[in-house]
C-alpha positions as CSV (number, residue, x, y, z in Angstrom):
1,M,10.1,1.1,-6.1
2,R,8.5,2.7,-9.0
3,P,5.2,4.8,-8.6
4,T,2.3,2.5,-8.6
5,P,-1.3,3.7,-9.1
6,I,-3.7,1.9,-6.8
7,L,-6.8,1.2,-8.8
8,L,-8.4,-1.2,-6.3
9,P,-8.2,-1.1,-2.5
10,A,-7.1,-4.7,-2.4
11,Q,-3.8,-3.8,-4.2
12,L,-2.6,-2.0,-1.2
13,T,-2.0,-5.3,0.7
14,D,0.5,-6.5,-2.0
15,I,2.2,-3.2,-2.2
16,L,2.7,-2.9,1.6
17,R,3.8,-6.5,1.9
18,G,6.2,-6.1,-1.0
19,A,7.7,-3.0,0.5
20,R,8.2,-4.6,3.8
21,L,9.8,-7.7,2.4
22,S,12.0,-5.7,0.0
23,R,13.4,-3.9,3.0
24,G,14.1,-7.3,4.9
25,L,11.6,-6.5,7.6
26,T,9.4,-8.9,9.4
27,Q,5.9,-8.0,10.6
28,T,7.4,-8.2,14.1
29,D,10.0,-5.5,13.1
30,V,7.2,-3.3,11.7
31,A,5.1,-3.9,14.9
32,R,7.9,-2.7,17.0
33,Q,8.4,0.5,15.1
34,L,4.6,1.2,15.2
35,G,4.3,0.3,18.9
36,I,1.7,-2.4,18.2
37,S,1.6,-6.2,18.5
38,T,2.7,-8.4,15.7
39,Q,-0.9,-9.7,15.3
40,A,-2.1,-6.1,14.9
41,A,0.7,-5.5,12.3
42,S,-0.4,-8.6,10.4
43,K,-4.1,-7.4,10.4
44,L,-2.9,-4.0,9.3
45,E,-1.0,-5.3,6.4
46,N,-3.6,-8.0,5.3
47,N,-6.7,-5.7,5.6
48,A,-5.1,-2.6,4.4
49,A,-8.2,-1.7,2.3
50,R,-10.2,-1.4,5.5
51,V,-7.8,0.4,7.7
52,S,-7.9,4.1,8.6
53,F,-5.8,6.5,6.5
54,D,-3.9,7.5,9.7
55,R,-2.7,3.9,10.2
56,I,-1.8,3.4,6.6
57,H,0.1,6.7,6.7
58,R,2.0,5.6,9.7
59,L,2.9,2.2,8.2
60,C,4.1,3.9,5.0
61,Q,6.4,6.1,7.0
62,V,7.9,3.0,8.7
63,L,8.3,1.4,5.3
64,G,9.8,4.5,3.7
65,L,6.9,5.0,1.3
66,E,5.3,8.1,0.2
67,L,1.6,8.6,-0.5
68,L,0.9,10.8,-3.5
69,V,-2.5,12.1,-4.7
70,Q,-2.7,13.5,-8.2
71,E,-5.3,14.0,-10.9
72,K,-6.2,10.9,-12.8
73,S,-4.6,10.6,-16.2
74,T,-6.8,11.9,-19.0
75,L,-5.6,9.2,-21.3
76,N,-8.5,7.9,-23.5
77,L,-8.5,4.2,-22.8
78,R,-10.3,3.5,-26.2
79,D,-7.3,5.0,-28.0
80,A,-5.0,2.8,-25.9
81,G,-6.6,-0.4,-27.1
82,A,-8.7,-1.2,-24.1
83,P,-11.4,-3.7,-24.7
84,E,-14.9,-2.4,-25.3
85,W,-17.4,-3.8,-22.7
C-alpha cells in the first residue's frame, strides 16, 4: 500500500476496509485479534472518523498499517492547476 494522505476523516473507513480486505481478513478475524465482538469491529471500521485514536492505532497494528504524522506539503495549489473558488 502506498502512503495515502487523509484529507477528510471519512477517508479512514475506506483505507481501513481496503487494508483488511487486501490481507484477506474478515471483520470476525480482526475482532478476534482485537478481543472485541464482530459487531464492535464493524462499528470501528464503519465509524472510523469518530473512534478514539487508541482504537484506530490498535486496528492499524492488526492490519499491519503505520500511522505517520508529517508537515503538510507547502505545494502552492494555485501553481498546481487547482480551481479557483
